[in-house]
C-alpha positions in Angstrom: -20.8 -78.9 37.3 -17.5 -80.4 38.1 -15.8 -78.5 35.3 -17.3 -75.2 36.5 -17.2 -75.5 40.3 -14.6 -78.2 40.8 -17.1 -80.0 43.0 -17.7 -83.7 42.6 -21.2 -84.9 42.6 -22.4 -88.5 42.6 -22.1 -90.1 39.2 -25.5 -91.3 37.8 -25.6 -95.1 37.5 -28.9 -95.4 35.6 -31.6 -93.6 33.7 -35.3 -94.3 34.0 -38.5 -92.7 32.6 -41.7 -92.3 34.6 -45.2 -91.2 33.7 -47.3 -88.7 35.6 -48.4 -91.4 38.0 -44.9 -92.4 38.9 -45.0 -95.7 37.0 -41.8 -96.6 35.4 -42.1 -96.8 31.6 -38.4 -97.0 30.6 -38.8 -100.3 28.8 -42.2 -99.7 27.4 -42.6 -98.6 23.8 -44.9 -95.6 23.5 -45.7 -92.9 21.0 -42.8 -90.5 20.4 -40.5 -92.3 22.8 -37.4 -91.5 20.7 -38.5 -87.8 20.4 -38.9 -87.5 24.2 -35.5 -89.1 24.7 -34.0 -86.6 22.2 -35.7 -83.7 24.0 -34.2 -84.8 27.4 -30.7 -85.1 25.8 -31.0 -81.6 24.3 -32.1 -80.2 27.6 -29.0 -81.7 29.4 -26.8 -80.2 26.7 -28.6 -76.8 27.1 -28.0 -76.8 30.8 -24.3 -77.6 30.3 -24.0 -74.7 27.8 -25.8 -72.4 30.2 -23.4 -73.2 33.0 -20.4 -72.7 30.6 -21.9 -69.3 29.4 -22.4 -68.0 33.0 -18.9 -69.1 33.9 -17.4 -67.4 30.8 -19.3 -64.2 31.4 -18.1 -64.1 35.1 -14.5 -64.7 34.0 -14.7 -61.8 31.6 -15.8 -59.4 34.3 -13.0 -60.7 36.6 -10.3 -60.3 34.0 -11.2 -56.9 32.6 -8.7 -55.0 34.8 -5.8 -57.2 33.7 -6.9 -57.1 30.1 -6.7 -53.3 30.1 -3.1 -53.5 31.2 -1.9 -56.1 28.7 -4.2 -55.6 25.7 -2.7 -54.7 22.3 -4.7 -52.2 20.3 -4.3 -52.1 16.5 -5.6 -48.6 15.8 -4.9 -48.8 12.1 -6.9 -52.0 11.7 -9.7 -50.6 13.8 -10.0 -47.5 11.6 -10.1 -49.7 8.5 -12.8 -52.0 9.8 -15.1 -49.7 11.7 -16.7 -48.4 8.5 -18.3 -51.8 8.0 -20.2 -51.5 11.4 -23.1 -49.7 13.0 -21.9 -48.4 16.3 -24.6 -47.6 18.9 -23.9 -46.1 22.3 -25.9 -47.1 25.4 -27.1 -43.7 26.8 -28.2 -45.4 30.1 -24.7 -46.7 30.9 -22.0 -44.8 32.8 -19.4 -47.3 31.5 -19.6 -45.8 28.0 -21.0 -49.0 26.5 -21.2 -49.4 22.8 -22.5 -52.1 20.5 -20.7 -53.0 17.2 -23.0 -54.7 14.7 -22.2 -55.3 11.0 -23.9 -53.0 8.6 -24.8 -56.2 6.6 -26.8 -57.5 9.6 -30.6 -57.1 9.5 -31.8 -54.1 11.4 -35.0 -55.9 12.4 -35.8 -59.5 13.4 -38.2 -60.1 10.5 -35.4 -60.9 8.0 -33.0 -63.8 7.4 -29.5 -63.4 8.7 -26.5 -64.9 10.5 -23.8 -62.8 12.0 -21.6 -62.0 15.1 -21.5 -58.7 17.0 -20.1 -57.5 20.3 -20.1 -54.8 23.0 -17.4 -52.6 24.5 -17.1 -51.0 27.9 -14.8 -48.0 28.1 -13.3 -49.2 24.8 -12.6 -52.8 25.9 -14.5 -55.4 23.8 -16.5 -58.1 25.5 -19.7 -60.1 25.1 -19.0 -61.5 21.7 -22.4 -62.8 20.4 -23.7 -65.2 17.7 -27.1 -64.5 16.2 -29.2 -66.4 13.6 -32.6 -65.2 12.2 -35.0 -67.4 10.2 -37.8 -65.6 8.3 -40.4 -67.6 6.3 -44.1 -68.3 5.6 -44.0 -71.5 7.6 -43.1 -72.4 11.2 -40.1 -74.5 11.6 -39.6 -74.5 15.5 -35.9 -75.3 15.0 -33.9 -76.3 18.0 -30.7 -77.6 16.2 -28.5 -76.1 13.5 -26.2 -78.3 11.5 -23.4 -76.7 9.4 -21.5 -78.0 6.5 -18.4 -75.8 6.1 -15.8 -76.6 3.5 -16.8 -80.3 3.7 -16.7 -80.4 7.5 -19.7 -80.9 9.7 -20.6 -78.9 12.8 -23.6 -78.7 15.2 -25.0 -75.9 17.2 -27.8 -76.3 19.8 -29.2 -72.9 20.9 -29.9 -72.4 24.6 -33.2 -70.7 23.6 -34.9 -70.0 20.3 -37.3 -67.1 20.2 -40.3 -67.0 17.9 -42.8 -64.4 16.6 -45.2 -63.7 13.7 -46.5 -60.7 12.0 -48.5 -59.1 9.2 -49.0 -61.2 6.1 -48.7 -64.6 7.8 -44.9 -64.5 7.9 -43.0 -65.9 11.0 -39.6 -65.4 12.4 -37.5 -67.5 14.7 -34.1 -66.6 16.1 -31.4 -67.1 18.7 -28.9 -64.5 20.1 -26.2 -66.0 22.3 -22.9 -65.4 24.0 -20.0 -67.1 22.2 -18.4 -69.7 24.6 -15.1 -71.5 24.2 -16.9 -74.5 22.8 -18.3 -72.4 20.0 -15.0 -71.0 18.8 -14.2 -73.8 16.4 -17.5 -73.3 14.6 -17.2 -69.5 14.5 -13.6 -69.6 13.2 -14.7 -72.1 10.6 -17.5 -69.8 9.4 -15.2 -66.8 9.4 -12.7 -68.5 7.1 -15.1 -70.6 5.0 -14.8 -70.8 1.2 -18.3 -72.4 1.1 -20.9 -73.0 3.9 -24.5 -73.9 4.3 -26.7 -74.6 7.3 -29.6 -77.0 8.0 -32.1 -75.7 10.5 -33.8 -78.8 12.1 -37.3 -78.3 13.5 -39.9 -80.5 15.1 -41.1 -82.1 11.9 -39.3 -80.4 9.1 -35.9 -78.8 8.2 -34.7 -76.1 5.9 -31.3 -75.9 4.2 -29.9 -72.5 3.5 -26.7 -71.2 1.8 -24.5 -68.9 3.9 -23.3 -66.5 1.3 -19.9 -64.9 1.0 -21.0 -61.5 2.2 -22.2 -63.1 5.5 -19.0 -65.1 5.8 -16.9 -61.9 5.3 -19.1 -60.1 7.9 -18.3 -62.7 10.5 -14.6 -62.5 9.7 -14.6 -58.7 9.9 -16.3 -58.9 13.3 -13.7 -61.2 14.7 -10.9 -59.1 13.2 -12.3 -55.9 14.7 -13.0 -57.6 18.1 -9.4 -58.8 18.3 -7.9 -55.5 16.9 -9.7 -53.7 19.8 -8.1 -56.1 22.3 -10.7 -58.8 22.5 -9.5 -62.2 23.5 -10.7 -65.0 21.1 
């Protein structure tokens, strides 16, 4: 809150856990205590990321006029890269909004995938997004993704993971989130990776999956097109 609003709030001096009857149980061992503490920690991190995301989105809106005046457009590179993307116009927008999604990205949610995509308004790119889709026969209920990229470890905690199921007993889980400043190190690492894999960690189980070279190249092409069109990253 201080980082976002430059307002100083009292610093917490302690942390206690209470049950539904307002009895303090901080020092008592109970079933799933460590899991409950982990859930609280993850919620605190999610709130922090949510504040950062809103702040970043507001800043993009405020800076759009100045971006238009100072942006460098690489028309040659745009023409070279656009063939790798599906470009869809928003017919209900008077700002000529368009979405740029890699052709490699799944068209529907019931498929595995990891990719970035973005939106443009009047030709100016914004709203760079990171999406991961998990498709399987078994529920995972993942809330944390760990990455191993060229021997380096990274973590990503989604603000919200969506879930659904369909015909044949298959399930799908996914997140689709705005890329914040704190995500840039991970996204850049993925875009330039020689080898990468991810570990989706659920409530009881986890699943390790390879991020193939086509997916890596797709993320790299998305960042290159975003920047060629004047996007700040």
